[in-house]
C-alpha positions as CSV (number, residue, x, y, z in Angstrom):
1,M,135.1,94.3,216.2
2,I,133.0,95.8,219.0
3,F,132.5,92.4,220.5
4,D,136.2,91.6,220.4
5,H,136.9,94.9,222.2
6,I,134.3,94.1,224.9
7,S,135.7,90.6,225.3
8,L,139.1,92.0,225.7
9,Q,137.9,94.4,228.3
10,R,136.2,91.6,230.3
11,A,139.3,89.4,230.1
12,C,141.5,92.2,231.4
13,S,139.0,92.9,234.2
14,A,138.9,89.3,235.2
15,A,142.7,89.1,235.1
16,F,142.9,92.2,237.3
17,A,140.4,90.8,239.7
18,V,142.3,87.5,240.0
19,A,145.6,89.4,240.5
20,F,144.0,91.6,243.2
21,V,142.6,88.6,245.1
22,F,145.9,86.8,244.9
23,A,147.8,89.8,246.1
24,G,145.4,90.1,249.1
25,L,145.8,86.4,249.9
26,C,149.6,86.3,249.7
27,P,150.3,88.2,252.9
28,A,147.9,86.1,254.9
29,S,149.5,82.9,253.5
30,L,152.9,84.2,254.3
31,H,151.8,85.1,257.8
32,A,150.3,81.7,258.3
33,Q,153.5,80.1,257.2
34,S,155.5,82.2,259.6
35,V,153.7,80.7,262.6
36,K,155.8,77.8,263.9
37,K,154.2,75.2,266.0
38,K,156.0,73.6,268.9
39,N,155.2,70.3,270.6
40,P,153.6,70.7,274.0
41,A,156.2,70.4,276.8
42,S,156.2,66.8,278.1
43,K,155.2,66.5,281.7
44,M,156.0,64.5,284.9
45,F,153.5,64.0,287.6
46,V,154.8,63.1,291.1
47,S,152.4,60.5,292.5
48,D,154.1,59.7,295.8
49,V,157.0,60.7,297.9
50,S,158.2,58.8,301.0
51,G,161.1,60.1,302.9
52,E,163.3,62.9,301.5
53,A,163.8,63.6,297.8
54,Q,164.7,66.6,295.7
55,I,164.4,67.7,292.1
56,D,166.7,69.9,290.1
57,T,164.7,71.8,287.5
58,G,167.6,73.5,285.9
59,D,166.6,76.8,287.5
60,N,166.6,75.7,291.1
61,I,166.7,72.7,293.5
62,Q,163.6,72.0,295.5
63,D,162.0,69.3,297.6
64,L,160.0,66.8,295.6
65,N,156.4,67.1,296.6
66,K,153.5,64.7,296.1
67,R,151.0,65.7,293.4
68,S,153.3,68.2,291.8
69,V,153.8,68.6,288.0
70,Y,157.0,69.4,286.2
71,N,158.2,69.8,282.7
72,A,160.1,66.5,282.5
73,E,163.0,67.3,280.1
74,G,166.2,68.4,281.9
75,T,165.1,67.5,285.4
76,I,167.2,65.6,287.9
77,I,165.5,63.5,290.6
78,E,167.5,62.4,293.6
79,T,166.2,60.4,296.6
80,K,168.0,60.4,299.9
81,K,170.0,57.4,301.1
82,A,168.4,55.6,304.0
83,E,170.4,55.9,307.2
84,K,169.4,52.4,308.4
85,E,169.0,49.1,306.6
86,T,165.5,48.8,308.0
87,D,164.6,52.2,306.5
88,K,165.4,51.4,302.9
89,S,161.9,50.4,302.0
90,K,160.6,53.7,303.6
91,V,162.5,56.0,301.2
92,Y,161.3,56.2,297.6
93,S,159.4,58.3,295.1
94,T,157.1,57.4,292.2
95,A,156.2,59.5,289.1
96,V,154.3,59.2,285.9
97,Y,155.4,60.7,282.6
98,S,153.0,62.0,280.0
99,N,153.8,59.2,277.6
100,G,152.2,56.8,280.1
101,T,155.4,55.5,281.8
102,G,155.3,54.9,285.5
103,A,158.6,55.1,287.4
104,F,159.7,54.0,290.8
105,Y,162.9,55.6,292.3
106,D,164.4,53.6,295.2
107,H,166.4,55.2,298.1
108,D,169.8,56.6,297.1
109,T,168.9,57.0,293.5
110,R,169.8,59.8,291.0
111,V,168.2,60.0,287.6
112,E,168.8,62.6,285.0
113,M,166.2,63.1,282.2
114,K,168.5,64.1,279.4
115,K,165.7,64.2,276.7
116,F,162.0,63.7,276.8
117,V,160.0,65.0,273.8
118,Q,156.5,64.0,272.8
119,E,154.3,64.7,269.8
120,P,150.9,66.2,270.3
121,F,148.1,63.7,271.0
122,T,144.3,63.7,270.9
123,P,142.5,64.6,274.1
124,N,140.0,62.2,275.8
125,R,141.7,59.0,274.6
126,A,139.8,55.8,275.0
127,D,142.7,53.3,275.5
128,M,144.8,54.5,278.4
129,E,147.1,51.4,278.1
130,V,148.5,52.6,274.8
131,E,151.1,55.4,274.6
132,P,149.2,58.5,273.5
133,S,151.8,59.6,270.9
134,I,155.3,59.1,269.6
135,S,157.9,60.0,272.3
136,Q,161.7,59.9,272.7
137,T,163.2,59.3,276.1
138,Q,166.9,59.5,277.1
139,A,167.7,59.1,280.7
140,F,170.8,58.5,282.8
141,V,170.8,56.5,286.0
142,A,173.9,57.7,287.8
143,H,173.3,55.3,290.7
144,G,170.5,53.6,292.5
145,T,167.5,51.6,291.4
146,V,164.7,52.5,289.0
147,G,161.6,50.4,288.2
148,L,159.7,51.2,285.0
149,C,156.2,50.2,284.0
150,T,155.6,51.4,280.4
151,S,152.5,51.7,278.3
152,K,152.3,49.9,274.9
153,M,154.8,51.9,273.0
154,V,153.7,53.1,269.5
155,A,155.8,52.7,266.4
156,G,158.5,55.3,266.3
157,S,158.9,55.7,270.0
158,T,162.3,55.1,271.7
159,M,163.2,54.8,275.4
160,T,166.9,54.5,276.4
161,Y,168.3,54.4,279.9
162,N,172.0,54.7,280.3
163,T,174.3,54.0,283.3
164,P,178.0,54.5,283.9
165,H,178.5,50.9,282.6
166,G,176.1,50.7,279.6
167,G,172.6,51.2,278.5
168,V,169.3,49.6,277.6
169,N,166.9,50.3,274.8
170,I,163.5,49.4,276.3
171,R,160.6,48.3,274.1
172,G,158.3,47.5,277.1
173,R,156.9,46.8,279.5
174,K,158.4,46.1,283.0
175,V,162.0,46.5,283.8
176,V,164.2,47.2,286.8
177,I,167.6,49.0,286.4
178,E,170.1,48.8,289.3
179,S,173.5,50.7,289.1
180,N,176.3,51.0,291.6
181,D,180.1,51.7,291.4
182,D,180.9,48.1,290.3
183,E,178.2,47.0,287.9
184,T,174.8,47.6,286.4
185,T,172.0,45.0,286.5
186,I,169.0,45.2,284.1
187,S,166.1,42.8,284.9
188,M,163.4,42.3,282.3
189,L,160.2,41.2,284.0
190,E,157.9,41.6,281.0
191,G,158.6,42.5,277.4
192,D,162.0,42.8,275.7
193,S,164.9,45.2,275.4
194,T,168.4,45.5,274.0
195,V,171.4,45.9,276.3
196,K,174.8,47.3,275.3
197,G,178.0,47.6,277.3
198,G,178.8,51.2,276.8
199,T,179.9,53.3,273.8
200,A,182.7,50.8,273.0
201,D,180.2,48.1,272.4
202,A,180.0,48.3,268.6
203,G,177.9,45.1,268.2
204,G,174.1,44.8,267.9
205,G,173.7,44.4,271.7
206,H,172.2,41.7,273.7
207,T,168.5,41.0,273.6
208,L,166.6,40.5,276.9
209,H,163.3,38.7,277.1
210,S,160.9,38.3,280.0
211,G,162.5,36.7,283.0
212,E,166.1,37.5,281.9
213,R,168.6,39.9,283.3
214,A,171.9,41.4,282.1
215,T,174.8,42.2,284.3
216,I,177.3,44.8,282.9
217,R,180.8,45.1,284.4
218,K,183.8,47.2,283.4
219,G,186.0,45.6,280.8
220,A,189.7,45.8,280.2
221,A,191.3,49.0,279.1
222,G,190.2,49.8,275.5
223,Q,187.7,47.0,275.5
224,P,183.9,47.1,275.8
225,N,182.3,46.4,279.1
226,I,181.4,42.8,279.8
227,V,177.7,41.9,279.5
228,M,176.4,38.6,280.9
229,V,172.8,37.5,280.3
230,S,171.1,35.0,282.7
231,R,167.8,34.1,284.1
232,I,166.4,36.2,287.0
233,P,167.0,34.2,290.2
234,P,163.7,33.1,291.8
235,S,164.9,34.4,295.2
236,E,165.0,38.0,293.7
237,A,162.0,37.9,291.5
238,A,159.5,39.0,294.2
239,K,161.6,41.9,295.3
240,L,162.0,43.2,291.7
241,D,158.3,42.7,291.0
242,D,157.4,44.8,294.1
243,K,159.4,47.8,292.6
244,V,157.7,47.5,289.3
245,A,154.3,47.1,290.9
246,M,154.9,50.5,292.6
247,A,155.5,52.1,289.2
248,C,152.4,50.4,287.7
249,M,150.2,51.6,290.6
250,A,151.5,55.1,290.0
251,K,150.2,55.0,286.4
252,K,146.7,54.6,287.8
253,T,146.8,57.8,289.8
254,V,146.8,60.2,286.8
255,Y,146.1,60.5,283.1
256,F,147.2,63.2,280.7
257,E,145.2,65.1,278.2
258,V,145.6,68.2,276.0
259,K,143.8,71.4,276.7
260,E,143.7,74.6,274.7
261,H,143.1,78.1,276.0
262,T,143.3,81.6,274.5
263,V,145.9,84.0,275.8
264,D,145.8,87.8,275.2
265,V,149.4,88.6,274.3
266,S,149.0,92.3,274.8
267,A,147.6,91.8,278.2
268,E,150.4,89.5,279.1
269,K,153.0,92.1,278.1
270,D,151.2,94.7,280.2
271,A,151.2,92.4,283.2
272,K,154.8,91.1,282.7
273,S,156.2,93.8,285.0
274,T,153.8,92.9,287.8
275,G,153.4,89.1,287.1
276,D,156.5,88.0,289.0
277,K,155.5,90.2,292.0
278,D,152.0,89.0,292.1
279,S,153.1,85.3,291.9
280,K,155.3,85.7,295.0
281,D,154.4,86.2,298.6
282,A,156.1,88.4,301.2
283,N,158.8,85.8,301.7
284,G,159.5,85.5,298.0
285,D,157.8,82.1,297.7
286,S,155.2,81.1,295.2
287,N,151.8,82.4,296.0
288,P,149.3,79.4,295.8
289,D,146.5,81.8,295.0
290,N,148.2,82.8,291.8
291,P,149.9,79.6,290.5
292,V,152.4,80.1,287.7
293,A,155.0,78.0,286.0
294,D,158.6,79.1,286.1
295,G,160.3,77.3,283.2
296,N,160.8,73.7,284.4
297,G,159.3,74.5,287.9
298,A,156.4,72.9,289.6
299,I,152.9,73.7,288.5
300,T,150.5,73.9,291.4
301,A,147.5,74.2,289.1
302,F,147.1,71.1,287.0
303,D,145.7,73.0,284.1
304,G,147.9,76.0,284.4
305,P,150.0,77.3,281.5
306,V,153.7,76.8,281.3
307,A,156.4,78.7,279.6
308,N,157.4,76.4,276.7
309,S,153.9,75.9,275.3
310,N,152.5,75.1,271.9
311,S,151.0,78.4,270.7
312,T,149.4,79.4,267.4
313,S,148.7,83.0,266.6
314,R,145.3,84.0,265.4
315,G,144.5,87.3,263.8
316,G,146.6,89.5,261.5
317,A,147.8,93.0,261.8
318,G,145.2,95.3,263.4
319,S,143.4,92.5,265.1
320,S,143.5,91.4,268.7
321,H,146.8,89.9,269.7
322,T,145.7,86.4,271.0
323,V,147.3,83.0,270.7
324,V,145.9,79.6,271.3
325,V,148.1,77.6,273.7
326,S,148.1,73.8,273.8
327,E,149.3,72.2,277.0
328,I,149.6,68.6,278.2
329,V,147.7,68.6,281.5
330,A,147.9,66.1,284.3
331,V,144.5,65.0,285.6
332,P,144.6,63.1,288.9
333,V,142.3,60.2,289.1
334,A,139.7,60.1,291.9
335,P,138.9,56.7,293.5
336,T,136.1,54.9,291.5
337,T,134.3,54.0,294.8
338,L,134.6,56.4,297.6
339,P,134.3,55.1,301.2
340,V,130.8,55.7,302.6
341,Q,130.5,56.7,306.3
342,F,127.0,56.6,307.8
343,T,126.3,59.4,310.3
344,I,123.2,59.0,312.3
345,S,121.8,62.2,313.7
346,P,120.0,62.0,317.1
347,A,117.2,64.0,315.5
348,T,116.4,61.2,313.2
349,I,116.1,58.6,316.0
350,S,112.5,58.3,317.1
351,S,111.4,56.3,320.1
352,R,108.0,54.8,320.0
353,T,105.7,54.9,323.1
354,P,104.5,51.3,323.7
355,R,100.8,50.9,323.2
356,P,98.7,49.8,326.0
357,G,98.4,46.0,326.0
358,G,101.4,45.5,323.7
């Protein structure tokens, strides 16, 4: 009887201990579940600008500058129309998106990045020719010419470019999209894609293969636009290839990786009132000595934090208020072989006195 009583006491104590531990773990578990992770904001790196171009970030409109970085989604890029026919080749911009896509924007071009989301990816990737993670791209070419050079797209990724006349679902890897008031021309230099003649085109679309082009023109009232598929004329192949080559060269100027850094939330709150003032100079412009990101604005520091970041809280109540922020970072690529210039100092030149007899 005594042993039964002792066993009962031990069982009750064990049950109480388990209940106590479970009660202590529940708040931590609930706290961990309350932390919502967000995908890092997808980026766009401007590799080159020739002539005049501007970008609308949603917050403001500013000149497009070489080697600047922006949050890609929601931006509008517009290049100026060349005044002379001979100046058309002198006005363009090139950019690289964090999914590995290089883009060439010809003169008099307007592109709206309606959607560009990307899943987190592993830093320090070995194969830079493969898309780093699943991404979804939806862009609208209002007018002008866009050349695209994509990476090998991973399963689950989508890339759609629409125009006033139709759209193309791109599966890689080299394509030129030209749109004006009368028609849209989509030239597939490498890879394949599916072209549709607008929202009224209820069919499966028209498949384009390497060396083919689709011309989309307005159809009759109530009818889908007309899509005609043909081979790319040899007389235009070189010109189209040049535009795509610019996009492919832009891809080699930068690569993207993910970096993490810890942010003290309490310190940020204390500095919030003075942060905007410190990041501006006397004229109200951004202070290069204190680079910050303003929403979709340019980031002058390549590894600087941006507003819509992927943050994970660490520490419960009573601990330090810090979060771990993950950011997609643009890393410019330095030339593999730098030019070597030999400078000979006069001090290193010695003149020998001829010996007697030779």
